[in-house]
C-alpha positions in Angstrom: 0.0 0.0 0.0 1.1 3.6 -0.5 1.0 6.7 1.6 -1.4 9.4 0.3 -3.4 7.0 -2.0 -7.1 6.4 -2.1 -9.0 5.2 1.0 -11.7 2.9 -0.3 -14.7 1.5 1.6 -16.2 -1.7 0.0 -19.6 -3.0 1.1 -20.7 -6.6 0.9 -17.3 -8.2 1.6 -18.9 -11.3 3.4 -19.7 -12.7 -0.1 -17.0 -14.3 -2.2 -17.0 -11.7 -5.0 -17.0 -8.8 -2.6 -14.1 -10.3 -0.5 -12.1 -11.1 -3.6 -12.6 -7.6 -5.1 -11.6 -5.8 -1.8 -8.5 -8.0 -1.5 -7.4 -7.3 -5.2 -8.1 -3.6 -4.8 -5.7 -3.5 -1.8 -2.9 -4.5 -4.1 -3.5 -1.5 -6.4 -0.5 0.9 -6.3 -2.8 4.0 -6.1 -4.8 2.7 -3.1 -3.5 3.3 0.4 -6.2 1.5 2.4 -9.3 -0.7 1.8 -12.0 -1.0 4.5 -14.4 -3.9 4.0 -17.8 -3.6 5.6 -20.5 -6.2 6.2 -22.8 -7.5 8.9 -20.9 -10.8 9.2 -17.2 -11.5 8.7 -16.1 -13.0 5.4 -15.1 -16.7 5.4 -12.0 -16.3 3.4 -8.8 -14.4 3.9 -9.1 -10.6 3.4 -5.3 -10.1 3.2 -4.5 -6.4 3.7 -8.1 -5.3 3.9 -9.3 -3.9 7.2 -12.7 -5.4 8.1 -15.3 -3.4 10.0 -18.5 -5.2 11.2 -21.3 -2.8 10.4 -24.8 -2.8 9.0 -25.2 -0.2 6.2 -28.9 0.0 7.2 -27.7 1.7 10.4 -26.6 5.3 10.5 -23.4 4.1 12.2 -22.0 3.7 8.7 -21.6 7.4 8.5 -19.2 7.2 11.5 -17.1 4.6 9.8 -16.8 6.7 6.7 -15.8 9.8 8.7 -13.4 8.0 11.1 -11.6 6.3 8.3 -11.5 9.4 6.1 -12.9 7.5 3.2 -12.7 9.2 -0.2 -14.1 6.3 -2.4 -17.0 4.0 -1.7 -17.7 0.9 -3.8 -21.2 -0.4 -3.1 -21.5 -4.2 -3.8 -24.0 -5.3 -1.2 -27.1 -5.6 -3.4 -28.6 -9.1 -3.0 -30.3 -10.9 -5.8 -32.0 -13.8 -4.0 -34.5 -13.7 -1.1 -33.2 -17.0 0.3 -29.7 -15.7 0.9 -31.1 -12.7 2.7 -33.6 -14.6 4.9 -36.7 -13.7 2.9 -38.0 -11.1 0.5 -38.7 -8.5 3.2 -35.2 -8.7 4.5 -33.8 -8.6 1.0 -35.6 -5.4 0.1 -34.6 -3.8 3.4 -30.9 -4.7 2.8 -31.0 -3.5 -0.8 -33.1 -0.4 -0.6 -33.0 0.9 3.0 -29.3 -0.1 3.1 -28.5 1.9 0.0 -30.5 4.9 1.3 -28.5 4.9 4.5 -25.2 4.5 2.8 -26.0 7.4 0.4 -27.1 9.5 3.3 -23.7 8.8 5.0 -21.9 9.6 1.7 -23.8 12.9 1.4 -22.5 14.0 4.8 -18.9 13.0 4.2 -16.8 16.0 3.1 -13.9 13.6 2.2 -15.9 11.6 -0.4 -14.8 12.1 -4.0 -15.9 8.9 -5.8 -18.9 6.5 -5.6 -19.0 3.3 -7.6 -22.2 1.2 -7.6 -22.4 -2.3 -9.0 -25.8 -2.4 -10.7 -27.2 -4.9 -13.1 -28.8 -5.2 -16.6 -31.8 -6.7 -14.8 -32.9 -3.1 -14.4 -34.0 -3.2 -18.0 -36.4 -6.1 -17.4 -37.3 -8.7 -20.0 -40.5 -8.6 -22.2 -41.7 -9.2 -25.7 -41.6 -5.5 -26.3 -37.9 -5.1 -25.7 -35.5 -3.6 -28.3 -32.7 -5.7 -29.8 -30.2 -4.0 -27.6 -30.7 -1.7 -24.6 -28.5 1.4 -24.4 -27.8 3.2 -21.1 -30.3 5.9 -21.8 -33.3 3.5 -22.4 -36.0 2.7 -19.9 -37.5 -0.8 -19.4 -40.5 -1.4 -21.6 -42.4 -2.6 -18.5 -41.4 -1.0 -15.2 -40.7 -3.7 -12.6 -43.3 -4.0 -9.9 -41.6 -6.4 -7.5 -38.5 -8.4 -6.7 -34.8 -7.7 -7.4 -35.5 -5.7 -10.5 -37.7 -3.2 -8.6 -35.0 -3.0 -5.9 -32.4 -2.1 -8.5 -34.6 0.5 -10.2 -35.1 2.2 -6.8 -31.5 2.0 -5.9 -30.5 3.6 -9.2 -33.0 6.4 -8.6 -31.5 7.1 -5.2 -28.0 7.1 -6.8 -29.1 9.7 -9.4 -30.5 11.8 -6.6 -27.3 11.6 -4.7 -25.3 12.6 -7.9 -27.5 15.8 -8.2 -27.0 16.7 -4.6 -23.2 16.0 -4.5 -22.1 17.2 -7.9 -18.5 17.3 -6.6 -18.5 13.5 -6.3 -17.8 11.3 -9.4 -20.5 8.7 -9.6 -20.0 5.5 -11.6 -22.8 2.9 -12.1 -21.9 -0.4 -13.7 -24.9 -2.3 -15.1 -23.4 -5.7 -15.3 -24.8 -8.6 -17.3 -25.4 -11.9 -15.5 -22.1 -12.7 -13.7 -20.9 -16.2 -14.3 -17.9 -18.3 -13.5 -16.8 -21.4 -11.5 -17.1 -19.6 -8.1 -20.4 -17.7 -8.6 -23.6 -18.7 -6.9 -26.6 -16.8 -8.3 -30.0 -17.4 -9.7 -28.7 -18.0 -13.3 -25.8 -20.3 -12.2 -28.2 -22.3 -10.0 -30.4 -22.7 -13.0 -27.6 -24.0 -15.2 -26.4 -26.3 -12.4 -29.7 -28.2 -12.5 -29.2 -31.8 -13.7 -32.0 -31.3 -16.2 -32.7 -27.7 -17.4 -36.3 -26.6 -17.9 -37.0 -24.2 -20.7 -40.1 -22.4 -21.9 -41.5 -24.1 -24.9 -41.5 -21.9 -28.1 -38.9 -19.5 -26.8 -35.1 -19.3 -27.2 -33.9 -16.2 -25.3 -30.7 -14.3 -26.0 -28.2 -14.3 -23.1 -25.2 -12.2 -22.3 -22.7 -13.0 -19.5 -19.9 -11.3 -17.7 -17.1 -13.5 -16.3 -16.4 -13.1 -12.6 -12.8 -12.1 -13.3 -14.0 -9.3 -15.6 -16.4 -8.1 -12.9 -13.5 -7.7 -10.5 -11.4 -6.1 -13.2 -14.0 -3.6 -14.3 -14.8 -2.6 -10.7 -11.1 -2.0 -10.1 -10.9 0.0 -13.3 -13.9 2.1 -12.3 -12.5 2.7 -8.9 -9.0 3.9 -9.8 -9.9 5.8 -13.0 -11.9 9.0 -13.4 -14.9 7.6 -15.4 -18.2 8.9 -14.1 -21.4 7.8 -15.8 -23.6 4.7 -16.3 -22.3 1.8 -18.3 -23.6 -1.5 -19.6 -20.9 -4.1 -18.9 -21.0 -7.5 -20.7 -18.8 -9.9 -22.6 -18.8 -9.6 -26.3 -21.5 -11.5 -28.3 -24.6 -13.4 -27.2 -25.6 -17.0 -26.6 -29.0 -18.4 -27.3 -30.4 -20.5 -24.4 -30.5 -23.6 -26.7 -26.8 -23.1 -27.5 -25.9 -22.7 -23.8 -27.7 -25.9 -22.9 -26.1 -27.9 -25.7 -22.6 -26.6 -24.7 -23.1 -27.9 -21.2 -24.1 -31.3 -22.5 -27.1 -31.3 -20.1 -30.5 -32.6 -21.0 -33.4 -30.1 -21.1 -37.2 -30.3 -21.0 -39.4 -27.8 -22.7 -42.5 -26.9 -20.6 -45.2 -24.3 -20.9 -44.4 -21.1 -19.0 -46.9 -21.9 -16.2 -45.3 -25.3 -15.7 -41.8 -23.8 -15.6 -43.1 -21.4 -13.0 -44.7 -24.3 -11.0 -41.4 -26.3 -11.2 -39.6 -23.1 -10.1 -41.8 -22.8 -7.0 -40.8 -26.4 -6.0 -37.1 -25.7 -6.6 -37.3 -22.4 -4.7 -38.9 -24.0 -1.7 -36.2 -26.6 -1.7 -33.6 -23.8 -2.0 -32.2 -25.5 -5.1 -32.7 -22.6 -7.6 -34.5 -19.2 -7.6 -37.3 -18.9 -10.1 -38.7 -15.5 -9.4 -41.2 -14.0 -12.0 -38.3 -11.8 -13.3 -36.1 -14.9 -13.8 -38.9 -16.6 -15.6 -39.4 -13.6 -17.9 -35.6 -13.5 -18.6 -35.6 -17.2 -19.5 -38.5 -16.5 -21.8 -37.5 -13.3 -23.6 -33.8 -12.9 -22.8 -32.1 -9.5 -23.0 -29.4 -7.8 -24.9 -27.4 -4.7 -24.0 -25.2 -2.4 -26.1 -21.7 -2.1 -24.6 -20.3 0.6 -26.9 -19.9 3.1 -24.1 -18.1 0.5 -22.0 -15.4 0.4 -24.6 -15.3 4.0 -25.9 -16.0 6.0 -22.6 -15.3 3.7 -19.7 -12.3 2.4 -21.5 -12.7 -1.3 -20.5 -12.5 -4.4 -22.7 -13.6 -7.7 -21.1 -11.0 -10.5 -21.2 -13.8 -13.1 -21.8 -16.5 -13.0 -24.4 -20.0 -14.2 -23.4 -19.3 -17.6 -24.9 -15.9 -17.9 -23.2 -17.3 -16.9 -19.8 -20.0 -19.5 -20.2 -17.5 -22.2 -21.2 -15.3 -21.5 -18.2 -18.4 -21.9 -16.0 -19.4 -25.1 -17.7 -16.0 -26.7 -17.1 -16.7 -26.5 -13.3 -20.0 -28.5 -13.5 -20.1 -32.1 -12.4 -21.9 -34.7 -14.7 -25.6 -35.1 -14.2 -27.2 -38.2 -12.7 -29.6 -40.5 -14.5 -32.5 -40.3 -12.0 -33.3 -36.7 -12.7 -33.0 -37.3 -16.4 -35.6 -40.0 -16.4 -37.9 -38.1 -14.1 -38.1 -35.0 -16.2 -38.2 -37.1 -19.4 -41.3 -38.7 -18.0 -42.9 -35.3 -17.5 -42.1 -34.4 -21.1 -43.8 -37.6 -22.3 -46.9 -36.8 -20.3 -47.0 -33.3 -21.7 -46.7 -34.6 -25.2 -49.7 -36.9 -24.6 -51.6 -34.1 -23.0 -51.8 -36.0 -19.7 -49.3 -34.1 -17.5 -49.7 -34.7 -13.8 -48.3 -32.4 -11.1 -44.6 -31.8 -11.3 -42.5 -34.0 -9.0 -40.4 -32.8 -6.1 -36.8 -32.1 -7.1 -34.5 -35.2 -6.9 -32.6 -35.8 -3.7 -29.3 -35.7 -5.6 -29.5 -32.0 -6.2 -27.5 -30.0 -3.7 -29.4 -26.9 -2.4 -27.7 -23.5 -2.8 -26.4 -22.0 0.5 -26.2 -18.4 -0.6 -25.8 -16.1 -3.5 -23.5 -13.6 -5.0 -24.8 -10.7 -7.2 -26.2 -11.6 -10.5 
């Protein structure tokens, strides 16, 4: 670390990606100190990062920023799955109330010069009215009414308000595509880890991914460079869902949307995968974002394309078991005959997820 460099506070360091980012940032030559904040300590080694146990929903976060003389805040503690937060109510409180309190603390901090917020392309939603590619100045065709997408829309609104009130602070928002990689636990990676992948019959959505290493790299870039603004961030190119499933070598079963939703409810209760309405919409219509500004203004080029990021994730998956294959194949046969019965409980061989990183 260097004397006189940046003093950076990173939220959400109890999760793997937050911990890894904070640790990598501490090695940057222009960074003097990194303070990691979360309600529980991280499981892995933080290296040179100083950990402060604090809840950003509590005004005490303002004291942490003032005491440590923080000039840069990187906000990563936005949760994408209710199960990992302890329920939808807690998730919304952590996401929205936590961000409000953090921004209130930032507004009062005379030392603050830079705010970086990890957002998501989920803010654009997914519908049959979407453009081929969303640019940063576009609004979702259907405003989100609940769930993670609504949380993110509210968070971005509060961030824009903060930017107006503190025009002296450089504000950078990164709207990241679905983050994927061997170490990522999120709604989309849980979906692709299923032994048999349910799809919505008649639809083949477009997918974009951002490799976990590129997420850490673009966050570092946005933190140490003077690049205010809002940017879509994704690997080059797209994958169709059918292509993704084939490349994994996993069997799939095409179901009507209500049946996929029903199966999703079973998997969600079993904490195997999260099938929220927004996830179902994404797996039906997909989403594409334009990344021109990422390259031309932000000045970042991902190391992994969408296809390469997905391939690296796929190499980490174990082979599927035969029981689940046969069970969902039977469901497909029943649907073909028009005699489908209620969907079965998920197979015991599926390992439930224990938490989630940002998607």
